[in-house]
C-alpha positions in Angstrom: -22.1 -11.0 15.1 -20.1 -10.5 12.0 -16.3 -10.0 11.7 -16.7 -6.2 11.0 -18.9 -5.7 14.1 -16.4 -7.6 16.3 -13.7 -5.4 14.9 -15.7 -2.3 15.7 -16.4 -3.6 19.2 -12.6 -4.3 19.7 -11.8 -0.8 18.6 -14.2 0.6 21.2 -11.8 -0.8 23.9 -9.1 1.7 23.0 -9.9 4.0 25.9 -9.3 1.1 28.4 -5.8 0.3 27.3 -4.1 2.8 29.6 -6.4 2.3 32.5 -4.2 0.3 34.8 -6.4 0.6 37.8 -9.4 -1.2 36.3 -7.4 -4.2 34.9 -8.1 -7.5 36.6 -5.6 -10.0 35.1 -1.8 -9.9 35.2 0.7 -11.8 33.0 4.4 -12.5 33.4 5.7 -13.2 29.9 9.2 -14.3 29.0 12.1 -16.2 30.5 12.3 -15.9 34.3 16.0 -14.8 34.4 15.2 -11.1 34.8 13.9 -10.7 31.2 10.2 -11.3 31.8 7.7 -8.5 31.3 4.7 -7.7 33.5 1.6 -7.1 31.4 -2.0 -6.4 32.6 -5.3 -6.5 30.8 -9.1 -6.8 31.3 -10.5 -10.3 31.3 -13.4 -9.4 29.2 -11.3 -7.7 26.6 -9.2 -10.9 26.3 -12.3 -13.0 26.1 -13.5 -10.9 23.2 -10.2 -11.2 21.3 -9.4 -14.9 21.4 -11.2 -18.1 22.4 -7.9 -19.4 23.8 -7.5 -16.4 26.1 -11.1 -16.7 27.1 -10.5 -20.3 28.2 -7.5 -19.1 30.1 -9.2 -16.4 32.1 -12.8 -17.8 32.4 -12.6 -21.5 31.9 -12.7 -24.2 34.7 -8.9 -24.3 34.8 -8.5 -20.5 34.9 -6.2 -18.9 37.4 -7.6 -17.4 40.6 -8.1 -13.7 40.7 -5.1 -11.9 41.9 -2.7 -14.5 40.8 -0.2 -14.0 38.0 -0.4 -16.0 34.8 3.1 -17.1 33.7 3.8 -17.6 30.0 7.4 -18.6 29.4 7.4 -19.8 25.7 6.5 -16.5 24.1 8.5 -13.3 23.5 7.3 -10.5 25.7 7.2 -8.0 22.9 5.0 -10.3 20.8 2.5 -10.8 23.6 2.4 -7.0 24.1 1.5 -6.7 20.4 -1.3 -9.2 21.0 -2.7 -7.0 23.9 -2.5 -3.9 21.7 -4.5 -5.7 19.1 -7.1 -6.8 21.6 -7.6 -3.2 22.6 -8.0 -2.0 19.1 -4.5 -0.5 18.6 -2.4 -1.4 15.6 0.6 -3.6 16.7 4.0 -1.9 16.4 6.6 -3.9 14.5 10.2 -2.5 14.4 12.1 -5.7 13.4 11.5 -8.8 11.4 11.9 -11.0 14.5 9.2 -9.2 16.4 6.8 -9.7 13.5 7.6 -13.4 13.2 7.2 -13.8 17.0 3.8 -12.1 16.9 2.8 -14.2 14.0 3.4 -17.3 16.2 1.4 -15.7 18.9 -1.5 -15.0 16.5 -1.6 -18.7 15.5 -1.3 -19.9 19.1 -4.2 -17.8 20.3 -6.3 -18.1 17.1 -6.4 -14.4 16.1 -6.8 -14.2 12.3 -6.9 -10.4 12.3 -3.5 -10.2 14.1 -2.1 -12.8 11.6 -3.1 -10.5 8.7 -1.4 -7.5 10.5 1.9 -9.5 10.8 1.7 -10.8 7.3 1.2 -7.3 5.9 4.3 -6.0 7.6 6.4 -9.1 6.6 5.1 -8.9 3.0 6.7 -5.5 2.6 10.1 -6.9 3.8 9.8 -10.0 1.7 9.2 -8.4 -1.7 12.5 -6.5 -1.5 14.9 -8.7 0.5 15.6 -12.3 -0.6 17.3 -13.1 2.8 14.0 -12.1 4.6 12.1 -14.2 2.1 14.0 -17.3 3.0 13.6 -16.7 6.8 9.9 -16.0 6.5 9.4 -19.0 4.2 11.0 -21.2 6.8 9.0 -19.7 9.6 5.6 -20.1 7.9 6.0 -23.7 6.8 4.3 -25.0 9.9 1.3 -22.7 9.7 0.6 -23.6 6.1 0.7 -27.3 6.7 -2.3 -27.2 9.1 -5.2 -28.8 7.2 -7.7 -28.5 10.0 -8.6 -25.5 12.1 -7.1 -25.7 15.5 -9.5 -25.6 18.5 -8.6 -24.5 22.0 -7.3 -27.3 24.1 -8.7 -26.0 27.3 -12.1 -27.3 28.6 -15.2 -25.3 27.6 -15.7 -22.1 29.5 -18.7 -21.6 31.7 -21.1 -18.7 31.4 -19.6 -15.5 32.6 -20.7 -14.5 36.1 -21.5 -10.9 37.0 -18.4 -9.3 38.5 -18.4 -6.5 40.9 -15.0 -5.0 40.1 -14.5 -1.6 38.6 -13.2 -3.2 35.5 -16.3 -5.3 34.9 -18.5 -2.2 35.4 -16.5 -0.3 32.8 -16.9 -3.3 30.4 -20.6 -3.8 31.1 -22.8 -2.6 28.2 -25.5 -4.3 26.1 -23.3 -4.6 23.0 -20.4 -6.0 25.0 -22.8 -8.5 26.7 -23.9 -9.6 23.3 -20.3 -10.0 22.2 -19.6 -12.1 25.3 -22.6 -14.3 24.4 -21.4 -14.7 20.9 -17.9 -15.6 22.0 -19.3 -18.3 24.3 -19.3 -22.1 24.0 -15.7 -22.4 25.0 -14.4 -20.3 22.1 -16.1 -22.5 19.5 -17.6 -20.2 16.9 -18.8 -20.4 13.4 -16.4 -20.3 10.4 -17.3 -16.7 9.8 -15.8 -15.6 13.1 -12.9 -17.0 15.1 -11.7 -19.8 12.8 -12.2 -18.3 9.3 -9.1 -17.7 7.3 -6.7 -18.9 10.0 -3.6 -19.5 8.0 -4.8 -17.8 4.8 -2.5 -14.8 5.4 0.5 -17.1 6.0 -0.3 -19.1 2.9 -0.3 -15.9 0.8 2.9 -14.7 2.5 4.6 -18.0 1.7 3.6 -17.7 -1.9 5.0 -14.2 -2.1 8.3 -15.5 -0.5 8.7 -18.0 -3.4 8.1 -15.2 -5.9 10.9 -13.1 -4.5 13.2 -16.2 -4.2 12.6 -17.0 -7.9 13.5 -13.4 -9.0 16.8 -13.6 -7.0 17.7 -17.3 -7.6 21.4 -16.8 -8.1 21.7 -14.5 -5.0 19.7 -16.9 -2.8 22.3 -19.7 -3.4 25.0 -17.6 -1.7 22.9 -16.7 1.4 23.6 -18.3 4.8 19.8 -18.5 5.4 19.7 -21.2 2.7 21.8 -23.4 5.0 19.3 -23.0 7.9 16.3 -24.4 5.9 15.0 -27.8 6.7 15.0 -30.4 4.0 11.3 -30.0 3.1 11.6 -26.3 2.7 14.9 -26.6 0.8 13.3 -29.0 -1.8 10.3 -26.8 -2.0 12.5 -23.9 -3.1 15.0 -25.5 -5.5 12.8 -28.2 -7.1 10.5 -25.7 -8.8 10.7 -25.0 -12.6 10.6 -21.2 -11.9 13.7 -21.3 -9.8 15.8 -20.4 -12.8 19.4 -20.4 -11.8 22.0 -19.6 -14.4 24.1 -22.7 -13.5 23.1 -26.0 -12.1 26.7 -26.4 -10.9 26.3 -23.5 -8.4 23.0 -25.0 -7.3 24.7 -28.4 -6.7 27.5 -26.7 -4.7 25.0 -24.9 -2.6 23.2 -28.1 -1.9 26.4 -29.8 -0.9 27.1 -26.9 1.5 23.7 -27.4 3.0 24.4 -31.1 3.5 27.6 -30.4 5.4 25.7 -28.0 7.7 23.0 -30.6 8.2 25.6 -33.2 9.3 26.9 -30.7 11.8 23.4 -30.1 13.2 23.0 -33.9 13.5 26.5 -34.2 15.0 27.5 -36.7 12.3 31.0 -37.0 10.8 31.7 -35.6 7.4 31.4 -38.7 5.3 29.8 -39.5 1.9 27.2 -41.8 3.4 26.1 -39.2 6.0 25.9 -36.4 3.4 23.6 -38.6 1.2 21.6 -39.6 4.3 21.0 -35.9 5.0 19.1 -35.7 1.7 17.2 -38.9 2.2 19.4 -41.1 0.1 20.2 -41.3 -3.6 16.6 -41.5 -4.6 16.1 -37.9 -3.7 19.4 -36.6 -5.1 18.8 -38.3 -8.5 15.1 -37.5 -8.7 15.7 -34.0 -10.2 14.4 -32.2 -7.1 18.0 -31.1 -6.1 19.8 -30.3 -9.3 19.0 -31.1 -12.9 22.3 -32.5 -13.9 21.4 -33.5 -17.4 21.3 -29.8 -18.3 25.0 -29.6 -17.8 27.6 -30.2 -20.5 30.0 -33.2 -20.0 32.8 -30.9 -19.1 30.8 -29.1 -16.5 29.6 -32.4 -15.0 33.2 -33.7 -14.9 34.5 -30.6 -13.2 31.7 -30.4 -10.6 29.3 -33.2 -9.6 31.7 -36.0 -10.4 33.9 -34.9 -7.5 31.0 -34.5 -5.1 30.4 -37.1 -2.3 26.6 -36.7 -2.8 26.8 -39.1 -5.9 28.0 -42.7 -5.8 30.5 -44.0 -8.3 27.8 -45.8 -10.3 25.6 -42.8 -10.4 28.5 -40.6 -11.6 29.3 -43.1 -14.4 25.7 -43.6 -15.5 25.0 -39.9 -15.7 28.3 -39.2 -17.5 27.5 -41.8 -20.1 24.1 -40.4 -20.5 25.5 -36.9 -21.1 28.3 -38.1 -23.5 26.1 -40.4 -25.5 27.4 -43.3 -27.6 30.9 -42.1 -28.1 33.7 -44.7 -28.8 35.6 -44.0 -25.6 32.6 -45.0 -23.4 33.3 -48.7 -23.7 31.9 -49.5 -20.3 28.4 -48.2 -21.1 27.0 -51.7 -21.6 28.5 -52.9 -18.5 26.9 -50.4 -16.2 23.9 -51.5 -14.2 20.6 -49.7 -14.8 19.6 -47.5 -11.9 15.8 -47.5 -11.7 15.5 -44.7 -9.2 17.0 -42.1 -11.5 14.3 -39.8 -13.0 15.9 -39.0 -16.3 13.0 -36.8 -17.6 13.1 -34.6 -14.5 16.9 -34.3 -14.6 16.7 -33.0 -18.1 13.7 -30.7 -17.6 14.7 -27.1 -18.3 13.9 -24.3 -15.8 11.7 -21.5 -17.1 11.9 -18.0 -15.5 8.6 -16.4 -14.7 7.5 -12.9 -13.9 6.5 -12.4 -10.2 2.8 -12.8 -9.3 2.5 -11.4 -5.8 -0.8 -11.9 -3.9 -2.2 -8.9 -2.0 -2.0 -8.9 1.7 -4.0 -6.0 3.2 -4.8 -5.2 6.8 -8.5 -4.7 7.3 -8.7 -3.4 10.8 -7.4 0.2 11.0 -9.6 1.7 9.5 -11.4 -0.4 7.2 -13.3 -2.2 4.6 -13.7 -5.9 4.5 -11.7 -6.2 1.2 -9.2 -9.1 1.6 -10.5 -9.9 5.1 -12.5 -13.0 6.3 -15.7 -10.9 6.2 -16.5 -10.8 2.5 -20.2 -10.2 2.6 -21.2 -7.1 0.5 -24.2 -6.5 2.7 -22.3 -6.3 6.0 -21.6 -2.7 7.0 -17.9 -2.1 7.8 -16.8 0.1 10.7 -15.1 3.3 9.7 -13.5 6.1 11.6 -15.9 8.7 13.2 -14.9 11.5 10.9 -16.7 11.7 7.6 -15.0 10.1 4.6 -15.5 11.6 1.1 -15.7 8.1 -0.4 -18.8 7.5 1.7 -20.7 10.4 0.2 -23.3 9.7 -2.4 -22.5 10.7 -5.9 -24.7 13.5 -7.4 -27.4 12.3 -9.7 -27.7 13.4 -13.3 -30.5 15.8 -12.5 -28.5 17.5 -9.8 -25.5 17.9 -12.2 -27.8 19.4 -14.9 -29.3 21.9 -12.4 -25.8 22.8 -11.2 -24.7 23.4 -14.8 -27.7 25.6 -15.6 -27.0 27.7 -12.5 -23.4 28.2 -13.6 -24.5 29.3 -17.1 -27.0 31.8 -15.7 -25.7 35.4 -15.9 -24.7 37.1 -12.6 -27.4 39.8 -12.9 -30.1 37.1 -12.9 -28.6 35.1 -10.0 -30.2 35.8 -6.6 -27.9 37.6 -4.3 -28.1 36.3 -0.7 -26.8 39.4 0.8 -29.4 41.7 -0.8 -32.2 39.4 0.3 -30.9 39.4 3.8 -30.9 43.2 3.9 -34.5 43.3 2.6 -35.7 40.9 5.3 -33.8 42.9 7.9 -35.5 46.2 6.8 -38.9 44.6 6.8 -38.3 43.3 10.3 -37.4 46.8 11.6 -40.4 48.4 9.9 -42.7 45.9 11.6 -41.1 46.6 15.0 -41.6 50.4 14.8 -44.9 50.3 13.1 
């Protein structure tokens, strides 16, 4: 069964979302200190939505019927969005934190469609707000690093047994049985179903975050969200040629501010060796990934980086000599030891501003075509809403257009009048009755 047919099947579950009486599984989601939510669902709907949920409710280690499944490591509102998606309703995002939490849930339970819904909402926020771009860039770093498709860690689920509950009778239909059979084998499906494009939306979203960050490079340096990035994400942002800041001194100051916050997070004293250790040592600082110091003038370098604890005394002297050149007052140039780990070409490489190139992130579930979705087959028939769509109508042929034009050019006296013909037929009918 294709992705579009699965989507149409999921949308057919909408009428069951509010039927509390027929639901046969109960969840308690969130921290136990009075903030947990009670959420209910149908087991078969969950099995059709996610292979992980299928293993939870039908696998060998599934909870007994009537017991409550406790989930403590997920935000209740995010899990509620997952259930709404399972029943064919669009998830409701009001804040950035809810969308990010739901994105985590989508990856945890292997729901590519829900990931695209979250990415579409976040993409709208990212393209206009650089602070959101930094936060989303940090949050999606883990999902984009996954090279292999994750599989459910639960044991393979057995074949579904016929249930006698009211909920199972509501769910019992030939198409739903075929869906359950397709979703079998412990949630392991072909690449065109569960696992396809898992992480593709997050990769596109991460790319769009970098586009926004590049366009607001100077504003990004002053944001507090920059201090919350991990080292890998920070280097991914500031080491690119398109991160065209107006001054490398402001970038170096922002980097030093990040190092101070990192020492506080590691509970280390504010010392030069700990600040350098936060960046991975002098090899990283002098590699050109942090700040391209050779783009500075000697005066700018002397007023800024020379006073920074991120550079050692030898590095400061070596770079200053390199900036000044063979001037007479640099008598100690020949005495300095060569530092092999300094990347001189990268430190002098200029930054080039580029125009943004945003990748499209479209939802493909409500209502839809398969454009931008995992189902890219042109032969597969996409589900659409029940009301007729004008775009689905066939375009008139050339012969029909010519016939219509000839009728329009025909004078009114020669055109047949429907009303007169109706009266003639009515008179003939009465004459026949009274004859």
